[in-house]
C-alpha positions as CSV (number, residue, x, y, z in Angstrom):
1,M,66.7,-105.6,186.7
2,H,68.0,-105.2,183.1
3,I,70.8,-104.0,182.2
4,F,71.0,-101.0,180.3
5,R,73.9,-100.5,177.6
6,I,73.9,-96.8,176.4
7,R,76.3,-95.7,174.0
8,I,77.4,-92.3,173.5
9,K,80.0,-91.0,171.0
10,G,83.1,-89.1,173.6
11,G,80.4,-89.5,176.4
12,N,81.1,-90.5,179.7
13,V,79.7,-92.7,182.6
14,M,78.2,-89.7,184.8
15,E,76.3,-89.1,181.4
16,Q,75.5,-92.6,180.6
17,E,74.4,-92.7,184.4
18,D,72.2,-89.6,183.9
19,L,70.7,-91.0,181.0
20,R,69.8,-94.7,182.5
21,E,68.1,-92.7,185.3
22,K,65.9,-90.2,183.7
23,Y,65.0,-93.3,181.1
24,I,64.2,-95.6,184.1
25,S,61.9,-92.3,185.4
26,Y,60.6,-92.1,182.3
27,I,59.5,-95.7,182.0
28,K,58.2,-95.7,185.7
29,N,56.2,-91.8,185.2
30,K,55.0,-93.8,181.9
31,R,53.3,-96.5,183.6
32,R,52.1,-94.5,186.4
33,K,50.0,-92.4,184.1
34,K,48.7,-95.3,181.9
35,F,47.7,-97.2,185.8
36,L,45.5,-94.0,186.8
37,I,44.0,-93.6,183.3
38,L,42.9,-96.9,183.0
39,F,41.7,-96.9,187.4
40,S,39.4,-93.9,187.1
41,I,37.8,-95.8,183.7
42,Y,37.4,-98.4,186.2
43,Q,36.2,-96.4,188.9
44,L,34.0,-93.9,186.4
45,M,32.4,-97.6,184.9
46,F,31.7,-98.6,188.8
47,F,30.2,-96.1,189.6
48,I,27.6,-95.7,186.6
49,T,26.9,-99.2,187.1
50,V,26.3,-98.9,190.6
51,I,23.2,-95.8,189.8
52,L,22.0,-98.0,187.0
53,S,21.9,-100.9,189.8
54,L,19.8,-99.0,192.5
55,N,16.8,-99.4,190.2
56,F,17.1,-103.4,190.3
57,Q,18.4,-103.5,194.0
58,L,21.9,-105.6,192.8
59,I,23.9,-103.6,194.8
60,N,25.7,-106.3,197.3
61,I,26.4,-108.3,193.2
62,V,27.7,-105.3,191.9
63,Y,29.4,-104.1,195.0
64,L,31.3,-107.9,195.0
65,I,32.4,-107.7,191.4
66,Y,33.9,-104.7,191.3
67,C,36.1,-105.9,194.9
68,L,37.2,-108.7,193.2
69,D,38.1,-106.9,189.8
70,V,40.1,-104.3,192.2
71,D,42.2,-106.9,194.0
72,I,43.0,-108.6,189.6
73,I,44.0,-105.3,188.4
74,V,45.7,-104.4,191.5
75,S,47.5,-107.9,191.3
76,I,48.5,-107.1,187.7
77,F,49.8,-103.5,187.9
78,T,52.1,-104.4,191.5
């Protein structure tokens, strides 16, 4: 884990720790939102592909590709 150094004029250690915790939670929330947005876009693309592939009977291939891609995405974000 990285060590964050926050300089506050006249600030005490409690304020620095409080700011550090707020910054860490801000970064976590930002990453979580980014992941949810990207994953929801990916889900939408998958369902559009499934609907289109039903006409061509390629649902098994699309499903396999989707499962592999989800594994890759989850491994990247964790």
